C-alpha positions in Angstrom: 0.0 0.0 0.0 1.1 3.5 -0.6 2.3 4.5 2.8 4.7 7.2 1.6 3.1 9.8 3.8 5.1 10.3 6.9 5.8 13.3 6.3 9.3 14.0 6.6 10.1 15.4 3.1 13.5 16.8 2.4 13.7 18.6 -0.9 16.6 20.2 -2.7 15.3 22.5 -5.3 17.4 22.3 -8.4 20.1 24.9 -9.0 20.5 24.1 -12.6 19.2 26.6 -15.2 18.0 23.7 -17.4 15.6 22.4 -14.8 14.1 25.3 -12.8 11.1 23.3 -11.5 12.8 20.0 -10.7 13.7 18.6 -7.3 15.1 15.5 -5.7 13.2 14.4 -2.6 13.7 11.9 0.2 10.5 10.6 1.7 10.4 8.8 5.0 7.9 5.9 4.6 5.3 5.5 7.4 7.0 3.7 10.3 6.2 2.4 13.7 9.7 3.3 14.8 9.3 7.0 14.6 12.8 7.5 13.3 14.3 5.7 16.3 15.6 2.6 14.4 19.4 2.1 14.2 19.0 0.6 10.6 17.7 2.5 7.6 16.9 1.1 4.1 16.9 3.6 1.3 15.2 2.8 -2.1 16.2 4.6 -5.3 13.9 4.1 -8.3 14.9 4.0 -12.0 14.0 5.5 -15.3 10.3 6.5 -15.7 9.8 5.4 -12.0 8.7 7.1 -8.8 8.8 6.4 -5.1 5.1 5.8 -5.1 4.9 3.1 -7.8 8.3 1.6 -8.7 8.4 -0.8 -5.7 4.7 -1.7 -5.6 3.3 -4.9 -7.2 0.0 -5.3 -9.0 -1.9 -6.1 -5.8 -0.9 -2.8 -4.2 1.6 -4.4 -1.9 5.0 -2.7 -1.8 8.4 -4.0 -1.1 8.4 -1.9 2.0 5.4 -3.8 3.3 7.2 -7.1 2.9 10.3 -5.8 4.7 8.2 -4.5 7.6 6.6 -8.0 7.9 9.9 -10.0 7.6 11.3 -10.9 11.1 14.3 -12.9 10.0 17.4 -11.8 11.9 20.0 -9.6 10.2 22.0 -8.9 13.5 21.9 -11.1 16.5 24.2 -10.7 19.6 23.9 -11.6 23.2 22.1 -8.3 23.9 19.9 -7.6 21.0 18.8 -8.6 17.5 17.5 -6.7 14.4 15.5 -7.6 11.3 14.2 -5.5 8.4 11.0 -5.2 10.4 13.0 -3.1 12.9 14.3 -0.7 10.2 13.2 2.7 9.0 12.6 3.0 5.3 13.2 6.0 3.0 12.4 6.5 -0.7 14.2 8.8 -3.1 12.0 10.4 -5.7 13.1 12.4 -8.7 10.0 11.6 -10.9 9.6 15.2 -11.9 12.2 14.5 -14.5 9.9 12.1 -16.3 6.5 13.8 -15.8 7.5 17.4 -16.7 8.2 17.8 -20.4 9.9 21.2 -19.8 12.7 19.6 -17.8 15.9 18.5 -19.5 18.3 17.0 -17.1 21.2 14.5 -17.2 21.8 11.6 -14.9 24.8 13.4 -13.5 22.6 16.4 -12.5 19.9 14.1 -11.0 22.7 12.3 -9.0 24.1 15.6 -7.6 20.6 16.6 -6.4 20.0 13.2 -4.8 23.4 13.4 -3.1 22.5 16.7 -1.5 19.0 15.6 -0.6 20.2 12.4 1.1 22.9 14.2 2.9 20.4 16.4 4.6 17.8 13.7 5.3 17.4 11.7 8.6 18.4 8.6 6.6 22.0 9.5 7.2 22.1 11.5 10.4 19.6 9.5 12.5 20.7 6.0 11.8 23.8 3.9 12.5 23.6 1.5 9.5 22.2 2.3 6.1 21.4 -0.1 3.2 20.7 1.3 -0.3 18.5 -0.6 -2.7 18.7 0.8 -6.3 16.9 -0.4 -9.4 18.0 0.2 -13.0 19.0 3.9 -13.6 18.7 4.4 -9.8 21.8 2.2 -9.5 23.7 4.7 -11.7 22.5 7.5 -9.4 23.6 5.6 -6.3 27.0 4.9 -7.7 27.5 8.6 -8.6 26.3 9.7 -5.2 28.9 7.6 -3.5 31.7 8.8 -5.7 30.5 12.4 -5.1 30.6 11.9 -1.3 34.1 10.3 -1.5 35.5 13.3 -3.5 34.0 15.7 -0.9 35.4 13.7 2.1 32.0 12.9 3.5 33.6 10.0 5.3 31.0 9.5 8.0 28.2 9.4 5.5 30.0 6.7 3.6 31.0 4.8 6.8 27.3 4.4 7.7 26.5 2.6 4.4 26.7 -1.1 5.2 25.6 -2.4 1.8 24.3 -1.5 -1.7 22.0 -3.6 -3.8 22.4 -2.8 -7.5 19.4 -4.5 -9.2 19.3 -4.6 -13.0 21.6 -1.6 -13.3 22.6 -0.6 -16.9 26.2 0.1 -15.9 27.2 -0.3 -19.6 24.0 1.1 -21.0 21.0 -0.5 -22.6 20.8 -1.4 -26.3 17.2 -0.1 -26.3 18.5 3.4 -25.5 20.8 3.1 -28.5 17.8 2.3 -30.7 15.6 5.0 -29.2 18.4 7.6 -29.6 19.1 6.7 -33.2 15.5 6.4 -34.5 13.6 8.7 -32.1 11.6 10.2 -34.9 10.3 7.0 -36.2 7.2 5.2 -35.0 9.3 2.5 -33.3 11.6 5.0 -31.8 8.7 7.0 -30.6 7.3 3.9 -28.9 10.6 3.2 -27.1 11.0 6.8 -26.0 7.4 6.7 -24.7 8.2 3.5 -22.9 11.5 4.7 -21.5 10.4 8.2 -20.7 10.7 11.3 -22.7 13.7 12.9 -21.1 16.1 12.8 -24.1 19.2 13.5 -22.0 18.5 10.4 -19.9 18.2 8.3 -23.0 21.5 9.7 -24.4 23.2 8.9 -21.0 21.9 5.3 -21.2 23.4 4.5 -24.6 25.8 1.6 -24.4 29.3 2.5 -23.5 30.5 1.1 -26.9 28.7 4.0 -28.6 29.8 7.7 -28.5 28.5 7.9 -24.9 31.4 8.7 -22.5 29.3 9.4 -19.4 28.9 5.7 -18.5 32.5 4.8 -19.1 33.6 7.7 -17.0 31.2 6.7 -14.2 32.5 3.1 -14.4 36.1 4.3 -14.1 35.2 6.4 -11.0 33.2 3.5 -9.5 36.1 1.0 -10.0 38.4 3.5 -8.3 35.9 3.9 -5.4 35.7 0.2 -4.9 39.5 -0.2 -5.0 40.0 2.6 -2.4 37.3 1.1 -0.3 39.2 -2.2 -0.1 42.5 -0.4 0.6 41.4 2.1 3.2 38.0 1.5 4.7 37.9 -2.3 4.8 35.0 -4.1 3.1 32.2 -1.6 3.5 29.9 -0.8 1.9 29.4 -4.3 0.5 28.0 -4.1 -3.0 25.7 -6.8 -4.3 24.7 -7.0 -8.0 21.8 -8.8 -9.8 20.3 -8.9 -13.2 17.1 -10.0 -14.9 16.8 -13.2 -16.9 13.3 -12.9 -18.4 12.4 -10.9 -21.5 10.3 -7.8 -21.0 8.5 -8.3 -24.3 8.8 -10.2 -27.6 8.7 -8.7 -31.2 6.6 -10.9 -33.5 8.4 -11.5 -36.8 5.7 -13.6 -38.4 4.8 -17.3 -38.2 7.9 -18.3 -40.3 10.4 -16.6 -38.0 11.2 -16.9 -34.4 10.1 -14.0 -32.1 12.8 -11.7 -30.8 12.8 -11.7 -27.0 13.9 -8.3 -25.6 15.5 -7.9 -22.2 15.8 -4.3 -21.1 19.2 -4.6 -19.5 20.9 -8.0 -20.5 23.4 -9.4 -18.1 26.5 -8.2 -20.1 25.4 -4.6 -19.7 25.1 -4.9 -15.9 28.8 -5.8 -15.4 30.4 -3.5 -12.9 32.6 -3.7 -9.7 30.7 -5.8 -7.1 31.5 -8.0 -4.2 31.3 -11.5 -5.7 29.4 -12.5 -8.9 26.2 -10.8 -10.0 23.2 -13.0 -9.2 20.4 -13.9 -11.8 16.8 -13.1 -10.8 14.2 -14.9 -12.9 12.0 -11.8 -13.5 11.6 -9.1 -16.1 13.4 -5.8 -15.7 10.3 -3.9 -14.6 9.3 -6.6 -12.1 12.7 -6.8 -10.4 11.7 -4.2 -7.7 8.2 -5.5 -7.3 8.2 -8.6 -5.1 4.9 -10.5 -5.3 5.2 -11.9 -1.8 7.4 -14.1 0.4 9.2 -16.0 -1.0 10.1 -13.9 -4.0 13.5 -14.0 -5.7 14.2 -10.3 -5.4 13.2 -10.2 -1.8 15.0 -13.4 -0.8 18.2 -12.3 -2.4 18.1 -8.9 -0.6 17.6 -10.6 2.8 20.4 -13.1 2.1 22.8 -10.3 1.1 21.9 -8.3 4.2 22.4 -11.3 6.5 25.8 -12.1 5.0 26.9 -8.5 5.1 25.8 -7.9 8.7 27.6 -11.1 9.7 30.8 -9.7 8.2 30.1 -6.4 9.9 29.9 -8.0 13.3 33.3 -9.6 12.7 35.1 -6.7 11.1 33.1 -3.6 11.7 34.7 -2.2 14.9 37.5 -4.0 16.7 39.6 -3.6 19.8 42.7 -5.8 19.3 43.8 -8.3 21.9 46.6 -7.9 24.5 45.0 -4.9 26.2 47.4 -2.9 28.4 46.3 -1.2 31.6 44.3 2.0 30.9 43.4 0.8 27.4 39.7 1.2 27.9 40.1 4.7 29.3 42.3 5.7 26.3 39.8 4.3 23.8 36.8 6.0 25.4 38.7 9.3 25.4 39.6 8.8 21.7 35.9 8.1 20.8 34.7 11.1 22.8 37.2 13.3 21.0 36.2 11.8 17.7 32.6 12.7 18.5 33.3 16.3 19.7 36.3 17.4 17.7 36.7 15.5 14.4 34.2 16.0 11.6 34.1 15.0 8.0 33.6 17.3 5.0 29.8 17.2 5.6 30.3 18.3 9.2 29.3 15.0 10.7 31.3 13.7 13.7 33.8 10.9 13.1 32.0 8.7 15.7 28.2 8.1 15.7 27.7 7.1 19.3 27.6 9.4 22.3 29.7 8.1 25.3 29.0 9.0 28.9 31.4 7.9 31.7 30.8 8.0 35.4 33.2 10.7 36.6 33.9 8.8 39.8 35.4 6.0 37.8 37.9 7.9 35.7 41.0 7.2 37.9 40.1 3.5 38.1 39.6 3.3 34.4 43.1 4.7 33.9 44.5 1.6 35.7 42.0 -1.1 34.5 43.3 -4.0 32.6 40.8 -6.0 30.5 40.9 -9.7 29.6 43.4 -10.4 26.8 41.3 -10.9 23.7 39.9 -9.2 20.7 36.6 -7.4 21.2 34.5 -6.8 18.1 31.1 -5.8 16.9 29.0 -4.1 14.2 29.4 -0.8 16.1 31.2 0.6 19.1 28.1 0.0 21.3 28.3 -3.8 20.4 32.1 -3.8 21.2 31.5 -2.2 24.6 28.7 -4.7 25.4 31.1 -7.6 24.6 33.7 -6.0 26.9 31.1 -5.9 29.7 30.1 -9.5 29.0 33.6 -10.7 29.5 34.7 -8.2 32.1 31.9 -8.1 34.6 33.2 -5.1 36.6 32.7 -2.9 33.5 29.1 -1.8 33.5 27.7 -0.8 30.1 24.3 0.5 29.3 23.1 1.2 25.7 20.0 3.1 24.9 17.4 1.3 22.8 16.3 1.2 20.1 18.7 3.6 18.3 21.7 2.4 20.3 23.3 5.8 20.1 24.1 6.5 23.7 26.7 4.3 25.5 27.1 4.7 29.3 30.2 3.2 31.0 30.8 2.8 34.6 32.7 0.4 37.0 31.5 -2.0 39.6 33.7 -3.9 42.0 37.4 -4.2 40.9 40.4 -6.1 42.3 44.0 -4.7 42.6 47.1 -6.5 41.4 50.5 -5.4 42.7 53.0 -5.5 39.9 56.3 -5.1 41.7 58.0 -4.1 44.9 57.5 -0.4 44.0 53.8 -0.8 44.8 52.8 -0.2 41.2 49.5 -1.9 40.6 46.7 -2.4 38.1 43.0 -3.0 38.5 41.2 -6.1 37.1 37.7 -7.5 37.3 39.0 -10.8 38.4 42.3 -11.6 40.3 42.9 -14.4 37.8 43.6 -11.7 35.3 46.6 -10.3 37.2 49.6 -10.1 35.0 
């Protein structure tokens, strides 16, 4: 159902002369979480689409409805668990481009508006983990947004993106766009343009990269560099998952004596791009890829599987305190995180650390001398790491506010003292068995 009416709408009015009345908008779908979830899922529609219709099937059931009803676990720790039913959902809309004949705008210009609209929306400043689902041309927009943010040093925005699902994305163009662009004045070309949408600049941008179109080849080069730098500097996130259609959208009848021509909108070869692992086939037509018919549905099942796999990796490699902790380690790390929250900000002005840390002032001196158990502590976020520390070091008392898990409170219970040498130097431990 069309529950796009919560009515947080964040609009960036276009600053381009060519499109005075256009805007990119981020809509917060109706939610029972009231913006308090720690996970956000952002949908970006494709060519001739809209936030209201692109992700809704013929029965009026949207992909968002299915996600709200799916309780399969994405994250599960000793303290808490999360599913897509616990997430807030946002939808990007730039459908003015397709409904207003006076607007002439390129994919690059759409992407820059979407980048600014997302940057100012709660999707990125109210949530700890963000997942982007992008269909068709929306995937080109998503890729451009991430490369724009990287160039602008919007590190904390990028660090919140756990994963990206690129579904039927014409990374190397679409043969239909070549035909429409070449024979636009003919009856067949007119049919294609009407079907694809009448923004001529979009169609030109979607020509295959083997044509005279350089936009897609330039974007692919930027995207490959983004993925390489991600692997070299920021670990494995965001994880990028790609998929493509296998069913023809329509067939052209060539008469009883000839075989019909089956037409896929974006054949597999044109979806090839830098992803994590191989692109996965989905047995659906291009237009039906973002319209799951229920559970199970191949598009929905693949999204849940990808999210589960990615969050599993995030719990192992997201945030880590290495083993062999020295006395005062916890105090120094808390100080570093508090400084990162208050002093260090990225190019968008966002703090380097998402969580807020509160420490009982009466525990500061003891924290300076506390030695933790020697091991590696890890989790999907710092709040998870601190909960694991508390689990294995019972004298460390940790409280995390639910459901956003944004505020982490740290205190100390009963500790033991270990004398290190004859000079009366000592450290504090939770258990005397941990004395060095």
